[in-house]
C-alpha positions, 0 to 999 in steps of 0.5 A, a space after each residue: 500500500 502506497 504512503 498517503 499524500 499530504 497537500 500543503 499551500 505556500 504563501 511564497 515560492 521561497 518557502 519551497 526549496 529552489 532545488 526541490 521545485 526545479 527538480 520536479 519541472 521540465 526546464 521551462 523558464 517560466 515555471 522555474 523557481 527563479 522566475 516565480 521568485 523574481 515576480 514575487 520579490 519584485 512585487 510584480 505579484 503579491 499584495 495589491 496585484 490581484 495575484 496572491 501566491 498560494 503555491 501547492 505541494 504534495 508530499 509523500 513520506 516527508 518528501 515533496 513529490 509534486 508542485 504547482 504554481 497557484 494563485 488566488 485571483 481577485 480579477 481576470 487580468 494578465 491571464 491571456 485565456 480570458 473568462 471575463 464573460 464567465 465572470 459577468 454571467 456568474 454575477 448576473 446569476 447572483 454568484 461571486 466569481 472572485 476570488 478564484 484559483 489560477 494555476 498559471 504563470 502570471 502575465 505569461 501566455 506560454 505553454 508548459 507543464 503546470 502539474 510538476 511531477 513525473 507521477 500521474 497519481 501525484 498530478 491527479 492529487 494536485 488537481 484534486 487538491 486545488 478543488 478542495 482548496 477552492 471549496 474550503 476557501 470560498 473560491 468560485 473555481 479553479 483554472 489551469 491555463 496554458 497547460 500541456 495537452 497531456 495535462 488537459 486529458 488528465 484534467 478532463 478525466 478528473 472532472 475539469 472542463 477542457 478548453 481549446 484556444 489558439 496561438 501562432 507558433 513557428 515550427 522548425 522542420 529541420 531548417 539549416 538556415 533562414 534561406 532553407 525556411 524561405 525555400 518552403 514558402 511560396 515564391 510570392 511570400 518568399 520575396 515579400 519576407 526578403 523585402 520586409 527584412 531588407 527594409 527593416 535592417 535599413 533603419 540606420 543602425 545595427 541589431 545585436 543579440 544579448 544573452 548571459 554576461 553580454 547583458 549589462 544593467 544599461 540594457 535593462 534601463 533601455 528596455 524598461 523604457 521600451 516596456 513602459 511605452 508598450 505596457 502603458 498603451 496595452 494595459 494602462 499600467 505595466 504589470 511588471 515592476 522595474 525591480 523584476 528586470 533586475 532580478 532576472 538579470 541576476 538569476 536568469 540572464 543565461 535564459 534570456 535573449 534580448 534582441 536590441 536595435 541600436 542607432 549610433 550606439 543608442 538602443 532604440 528598440 528591443 524584443 525580450 525572449 526567454 529560452 527554454 530547452 527546445 523553444 524561444 519564447 517571445 515576451 515583450 517588445 518596445 521602442 522609442 523610435 518608429 521604423 518600418 518593419 522593425 517590430 517584425 524583424 526583432 520579434 519574429 524574424 530574429 527569433 527564427 534566426 536564433 531557433 534555427 542557429 541553435 536547433 530549437 524546435 519552435 518559437 512561441 511569439 506570445 498571444 494574438 496576432 494574425 499578422 504572424 501568419 505571413 511571417 511563417 507562424 502557424 496556428 496551434 491549439 492551446 489547452 486549459 482546464 476549468 472547474 467551478 464549484 457551482 454544479 449548474 454553472 459547471 453544466 452551462 460552461 460544459 455546453 459552451 465549451 463543447 461549442 467553442 471547441 468545435 468552432 475553434 477547430 474550424 478556425 484553426 483549420 481555416 487559418 492554416 490555409 493562410 500560411 505562406 507555405 507552398 501547397 503540396 
């Protein structure tokens, strides 16, 4: 008979040993202890942010054998798989949607493992533990977002509702160079991308790739200005604090690729990427000067260059953006899991998600027809 499992919640990631947490993960930079710790120590999440850490661990015989990044949420911002309409419907029905529990990485629309354990039984225990915490704490439900397809299947068997949305990812099919990738495109699209890259690189400066010890504090000063500009226009108030970038410089600079455009030695634009074992994750972009196609060059084409040069299988360029199709990024399904305590609302949600999944499958298929690849 196997030993019983014990579930524990933690109000801070630093209550869990970093080596223990990372041993359970798969190398994804966003579920690493150092990334989650940077969010908390920089006060990007925590009191007043609407993201209150409540990380979950599972122990067997006194040893942590499973973990999950978990937060109590008082709003639905910064999630990228949105449930605003659900919250409104819940309120109209007389319910209280917040707080809710979110198993996710704050402000990070990137796929990855959410149930950190190699043991399926422990992963099931994590899901069951989340629903127990929600019921005991008065949360309306639990949402596991940007999880893996395998986790979605496991969660469906555990009573969670699967949801499918979509993003655009670039997929490396063994290309030896960017020209090899272009050769897979139709002639017209190939010429258009060559022209676009040429125009972008005529901005009057140079483009540099910065990672590891090549990253210096003044690069973060420049990128903070870029990030504030973009964040202010998109969200009103940027999610991340200035201190967050100092923290990741100290603990994650080997996991970072900062693509910077410089003019006369002065940074004018930049795209921040994180590096996983097999992927480039594009996260933030900003600029202080506008130049034709420079956004596409820094965010999409340069990320492809890096993935090809380092043999990485894909580039995940973040949420939204059908303009990515023309740059060779393809529509892919994104998985999440949802559970609410109210049985009536859960049934209504199940009906809605059945219809949404069917519609999303059709949308992904239709978008695939718009990729620039040669037919046949």
